[in-house]
C-alpha positions in Angstrom: -57.1 145.2 -112.3 -54.2 144.3 -110.1 -55.0 140.6 -110.1 -56.2 140.5 -113.7 -59.6 138.8 -112.9 -62.9 139.4 -111.1 -63.0 136.1 -109.2 -62.3 137.2 -105.6 -61.4 134.2 -103.4 -63.3 133.5 -100.2 -62.2 135.8 -97.4 -60.5 138.3 -99.7 -60.4 141.8 -98.3 -59.7 144.8 -100.4 -59.0 148.2 -98.7 -60.5 146.8 -95.5 -63.7 145.6 -97.1 -64.9 142.0 -97.6 -64.9 142.0 -101.4 -65.6 138.3 -101.6 -68.8 138.8 -99.6 -70.0 141.5 -102.0 -69.2 139.3 -105.0 -71.3 136.5 -103.5 -74.1 138.9 -102.9 -74.0 139.9 -106.6 -74.2 136.3 -107.7 -77.0 135.6 -105.3 -79.0 138.6 -106.5 -78.4 137.5 -110.2 -79.7 134.0 -109.4 -82.8 135.4 -107.7 -83.4 137.9 -110.5 -83.1 140.9 -108.2 -79.9 142.4 -109.6 -80.6 145.4 -111.7 -79.8 144.7 -115.4 -77.5 147.7 -115.7 -75.4 146.4 -112.8 -75.3 142.9 -114.3 -74.2 144.5 -117.6 -71.4 146.5 -115.9 -70.2 143.4 -114.0 -70.2 141.3 -117.3 -68.3 144.1 -119.1 -65.6 143.9 -116.4 -65.3 140.2 -116.9 -67.2 139.1 -113.8 -67.7 135.4 -113.5 -71.2 134.4 -112.4 -70.1 131.0 -111.2 -66.7 131.5 -109.7 -66.4 127.8 -108.6 -66.9 126.6 -112.1 -64.4 129.0 -113.5 -61.8 127.8 -111.0 -62.6 124.2 -111.7 -62.4 124.8 -115.5 -59.0 126.6 -115.1 -57.6 123.7 -113.0 -58.9 121.1 -115.5 -57.3 123.0 -118.4 -54.0 123.2 -116.5 -54.0 119.5 -115.7 -55.0 118.7 -119.3 -52.0 120.7 -120.5 -49.7 118.7 -118.2 -51.2 115.5 -119.6 -50.4 116.6 -123.1 -46.9 117.5 -122.0 -46.5 114.0 -120.6 -47.8 112.5 -123.8 -45.3 114.5 -125.8 -42.4 113.4 -123.7 -43.5 109.7 -123.2 -45.5 109.0 -126.3 -48.6 107.8 -124.4 -51.1 108.8 -121.8 -50.6 105.8 -119.4 -49.8 107.8 -116.3 -48.5 105.7 -113.4 -50.1 106.1 -110.0 -47.5 108.3 -108.3 -46.3 110.3 -111.3 -45.9 114.1 -110.9 -45.5 116.7 -113.7 -44.1 120.1 -112.7 -44.8 119.2 -109.0 -48.4 118.2 -109.6 -49.8 114.7 -109.3 -51.3 113.5 -112.5 
């Protein structure tokens, strides 16, 4: 895929179609148990994330944790001051 993932952000349009809306429908049908198993299997094989919000949250957490480890490597501790930023991000 061009973007490298299957987690379409809200309001994403692909070739004039609301891809994000279709993605939300697939998630809803899966939760309700109305999505055909063959379709669920195809989505999973493509790397589809059933809980896009959690995936985004996990990715952000991992990025911030990596910045904390970088801070610790440089400073020798994890006592981050209130207004400290690392690579432009507030720790």
